[in-house]
C-alpha positions in Angstrom: 114.4 95.3 25.5 110.9 96.0 26.4 110.3 92.4 27.7 113.3 92.9 30.0 112.0 96.2 31.3 108.7 94.5 32.0 110.3 91.6 33.7 112.3 94.1 35.9 109.1 95.9 36.8 107.5 92.6 37.8 110.5 91.6 39.9 110.4 95.0 41.6 106.7 94.7 42.3 107.2 91.2 43.6 109.9 92.3 46.0 107.8 95.2 47.1 104.8 93.0 47.8 106.9 90.5 49.8 108.2 93.4 51.8 104.7 94.8 52.5 103.4 91.3 53.3 106.3 90.9 55.8 105.4 94.2 57.5 101.7 93.1 57.7 102.7 89.8 59.1 104.7 91.4 61.8 102.2 94.2 62.6 98.8 92.6 62.8 97.9 90.0 65.4 94.9 87.7 65.5 92.2 89.0 67.9 92.0 87.4 71.4 89.2 84.9 71.6 87.3 84.2 74.8 84.3 82.1 75.7 81.2 82.4 73.6 79.5 84.2 76.5 82.4 86.7 76.7 82.6 87.2 73.0 78.8 88.0 72.8 79.1 90.3 75.9 82.0 92.2 74.6 80.4 92.7 71.2 77.5 94.3 72.9 79.3 96.4 75.5 81.9 97.7 73.0 79.3 98.7 70.5 76.8 100.3 73.0 79.3 101.9 75.4 82.0 104.1 73.8 83.7 107.5 74.3 83.0 108.8 77.8 80.7 105.8 78.5 83.3 103.2 77.5 83.5 100.3 80.0 86.8 98.9 78.8 89.9 100.4 77.0 89.8 97.7 74.3 88.0 94.6 73.2 90.9 92.5 74.2 90.8 93.9 77.7 87.0 93.3 77.8 87.4 89.6 76.7 90.2 88.9 79.2 88.5 90.7 82.1 85.2 88.9 81.3 87.0 85.5 81.4 88.2 86.4 85.0 84.6 87.3 86.2 82.5 84.7 88.0 79.7 82.9 86.3 76.2 83.0 87.8 72.7 84.2 87.5 71.8 87.2 85.5 69.9 89.2 88.1 72.0 91.2 90.5 74.8 88.7 90.7 78.5 89.6 90.3 78.7 87.6 87.1 79.3 87.6 83.4 75.6 86.8 82.8 74.4 89.9 84.7 76.8 92.2 82.9 75.8 90.6 79.5 72.1 91.4 80.3 73.0 95.0 81.1 75.1 95.3 77.9 72.2 94.0 75.8 69.9 96.4 77.5 72.4 99.2 76.6 72.2 98.1 73.0 68.4 98.1 73.0 67.7 101.3 74.9 70.7 103.3 73.5 70.9 105.0 76.9 74.7 104.6 77.7 74.7 107.1 80.6 72.3 104.9 82.6 73.1 101.4 81.4 76.9 101.3 80.6 78.3 101.7 84.1 76.4 98.7 85.3 77.3 96.7 82.1 81.0 97.3 82.8 83.3 95.7 85.4 82.2 97.8 88.4 79.1 95.9 89.6 77.5 99.0 91.2 74.8 97.0 93.0 73.2 96.0 89.8 75.7 93.1 89.2 77.0 92.6 92.7 78.5 95.4 94.8 81.5 97.4 93.6 83.7 95.7 96.3 82.5 92.2 95.2 83.5 93.1 91.6 86.8 94.6 92.7 87.8 91.7 95.0 86.8 88.9 92.6 88.9 90.5 89.8 91.8 91.2 92.1 91.9 87.6 93.3 91.6 86.2 89.7 94.0 88.6 88.0 96.4 89.8 90.8 96.6 87.0 93.4 99.7 88.4 95.0 98.1 91.7 95.7 94.9 90.0 96.9 96.8 87.9 99.4 98.3 91.1 100.9 95.0 91.8 102.8 93.1 89.4 105.0 89.6 90.3 104.0 89.4 92.1 100.7 85.7 93.1 100.8 86.1 94.6 104.3 89.3 96.4 103.3 87.7 97.6 100.1 85.3 99.8 102.2 88.4 101.9 103.1 88.7 103.0 99.5 86.9 106.1 98.1 84.3 105.3 95.5 84.1 108.5 93.4 81.2 107.5 91.2 83.1 108.5 88.1 83.4 105.9 85.3 84.8 107.9 82.4 88.1 106.1 81.5 89.8 109.3 80.7 89.2 110.6 84.2 89.9 107.5 86.3 93.3 106.4 85.1 94.9 108.2 88.0 93.8 109.0 91.6 93.3 107.2 94.9 89.9 105.8 94.1 88.3 102.4 93.8 87.3 103.1 90.2 90.9 103.7 89.3 91.9 100.4 90.8 89.2 98.5 88.8 90.2 100.3 85.6 93.8 99.1 86.2 92.5 95.5 86.8 91.0 95.6 83.3 94.5 96.5 82.1 96.1 93.8 84.3 94.0 91.3 82.4 96.5 92.0 79.6 99.6 93.1 81.5 100.4 91.8 85.0 102.6 94.8 85.7 99.4 96.8 86.2 98.6 94.8 89.4 100.6 97.2 91.6 98.3 100.0 90.5 95.2 97.9 91.2 96.2 96.9 94.8 94.3 98.2 97.8 97.4 99.7 99.4 98.7 102.6 97.3 102.4 102.5 96.7 103.1 105.6 94.7 101.5 104.3 91.5 98.8 105.5 89.3 96.0 105.0 91.8 97.6 107.0 94.6 97.6 110.8 95.1 100.9 112.7 94.4 103.0 112.9 97.5 102.6 116.7 98.0 98.7 116.4 98.1 97.4 117.8 101.4 96.1 115.1 103.6 92.3 114.9 103.9 90.7 113.9 107.2 87.8 112.3 105.4 90.3 110.0 103.8 92.2 109.4 107.0 89.1 108.4 109.0 87.4 106.4 106.3 90.5 104.2 106.0 91.1 104.2 109.8 87.6 103.1 110.7 87.7 100.3 108.1 91.2 99.0 109.0 91.1 99.4 112.8 87.9 98.0 114.3 86.8 95.9 117.2 89.5 95.5 119.8 91.9 97.4 117.6 89.8 100.5 117.2 91.6 103.7 118.0 88.6 106.0 117.8 85.1 105.5 119.2 83.4 107.0 116.1 84.3 108.4 112.8 83.2 111.8 114.1 85.7 111.5 116.9 88.4 110.5 114.4 87.7 113.6 112.3 87.8 115.9 115.3 91.2 114.6 116.4 92.5 114.7 112.8 91.5 118.3 112.3 93.3 119.3 115.5 96.6 117.9 114.1 98.8 119.6 111.5 97.5 118.6 108.1 100.7 117.5 106.4 100.7 115.7 103.0 100.2 112.2 101.9 103.9 111.5 101.6 104.4 112.0 105.4 105.4 108.8 107.2 106.8 109.9 110.6 105.6 113.5 111.1 102.9 114.4 113.7 100.4 115.1 110.9 97.2 113.8 109.5 99.2 112.7 106.4 101.3 110.4 108.5 98.2 108.8 110.0 96.8 108.2 106.5 100.0 106.4 105.6 99.7 104.2 108.7 96.0 103.7 108.2 96.6 102.2 104.7 99.4 100.1 106.2 96.9 98.9 108.9 94.7 97.5 106.1 97.4 94.8 105.7 98.8 94.7 109.2 96.3 96.1 111.8 98.1 94.8 114.9 101.2 96.7 114.0 99.9 99.9 112.5 96.5 100.7 114.2 98.2 102.3 117.3 100.1 104.6 114.9 96.8 105.9 113.5 95.5 106.9 116.9 95.6 110.3 118.5 99.1 109.9 119.9 100.7 108.4 116.9 102.5 105.9 119.3 105.9 107.5 118.5 105.6 106.8 114.8 103.7 109.9 113.9 105.4 112.6 115.9 108.3 112.0 118.3 111.2 113.9 119.9 114.8 113.3 119.1 115.6 109.7 119.9 111.9 108.9 120.4 112.4 108.8 124.2 109.0 110.3 124.8 107.3 109.4 121.5 103.7 110.0 122.7 104.3 113.4 124.4 104.4 115.6 121.3 101.0 114.5 120.2 99.6 114.6 123.7 100.7 118.2 124.4 99.6 119.5 121.0 96.1 117.9 121.4 95.8 119.0 125.1 96.2 122.7 124.1 93.9 122.3 121.2 91.1 120.5 123.1 91.3 122.1 126.5 93.0 125.5 126.1 91.9 126.9 129.5 93.0 123.8 131.5 96.2 123.7 129.5 97.0 127.3 130.2 96.4 126.9 134.0 98.8 124.0 134.2 101.6 124.7 131.6 103.3 127.8 130.3 104.2 126.3 126.9 104.4 123.1 124.9 107.9 122.6 126.2 106.6 122.8 129.8 104.0 120.2 128.9 106.6 117.9 127.3 108.8 118.1 130.5 105.8 117.0 132.6 104.7 114.3 130.2 108.0 112.5 130.1 107.5 111.3 133.7 104.2 109.7 132.9 103.7 106.0 132.2 103.2 105.4 128.5 105.3 108.3 127.3 107.7 106.3 125.2 107.0 105.1 121.7 105.4 101.7 120.9 103.1 101.6 124.0 100.1 100.6 121.9 96.8 102.3 121.8 93.2 101.0 121.5 90.1 102.6 123.0 89.1 99.2 124.5 92.1 99.1 126.7 92.9 102.7 127.7 89.8 103.7 129.7 91.5 104.2 133.0 94.9 104.6 134.7 97.4 107.4 135.2 99.1 107.2 131.8 99.3 109.1 128.6 97.0 106.7 126.7 94.1 107.3 129.1 94.6 111.0 128.9 94.6 110.8 125.1 91.3 109.1 125.0 89.8 111.9 127.2 91.3 114.5 124.8 89.7 112.7 121.9 86.4 112.9 123.6 86.9 116.6 124.5 87.7 117.4 120.9 84.5 115.6 119.9 82.4 117.9 122.1 82.6 116.3 125.5 84.2 119.2 127.4 83.9 117.4 130.8 86.5 115.0 129.6 89.2 117.7 129.9 89.6 117.0 133.7 90.6 113.4 133.0 93.0 114.6 130.3 95.1 116.3 133.0 95.1 113.5 135.5 91.7 113.5 137.2 89.4 110.4 137.2 89.4 108.1 135.4 93.1 108.8 134.5 94.4 108.9 138.1 
């Protein structure tokens, strides 16, 4: 009987080993292989840059992101070779705080600019999101570069670093492309909807998206002065007469400036602030800013905001969708000319108040 018991034990062990082998076959995958340059680069950057200095969430992410980067010269270029040289330096010096950010995907001026790095990866890994903007590198300047590269801190938030991090994830999973896009759409790289709007954000995006003949402010300082005179609102606003609504339209203007730039301006063009039915879409903003910018003149002419609204409705340009650009509203008896004068008054040019109530050049 002993031989039978031994045979049974051998059969049991054999079945057990087959079962274990089957689990192993299903669980473990062969590592992703890249070009020799990327394999060497990722060996260096993954060994030298870890924990809070990690450049990539995994070796696979590193290899696949590397394969999407341009090839070129090692010095200062947005290239694999430049990053490989920085990674090798990080191995040699063992100073991850100074060497690892440049060795990673960000560029940082040591391997191309951060916008060059972002745009080249966006085009290679997420072409649909790249095609949503006409000039990626110009549009990229609208994004906040926080200067933080710790992967545990940049997985969320409306920053350029967050978008680049999600591009390294998109190298493995294309569904991450929406998080990496320039225009935030409620994903990981956008602020929660109840976040108070920040005028620095509004004006950084507005000045990048609406320039030249489409500019709605004469300077960033003027933009901030107008923005701070408006109700703050939150980033989820899309129609309210708030800074939050103008941030929404500023981001929209990155992709479609002709449509959305007027909505970012001081009047909102009936899309940020309007009365019921939007019959006098520009008057709510005009009257609010008039009282904020020129309180003495406002009080001498109107008894209240409602009184101002009644007067405004008879002016040309009172309705929504009238358009607004500083290059085309410098004169004329209309709401748009008066709004430009109010913008100047809010920016410290008190003499502009006269024009804001119908004197030259708005007569």
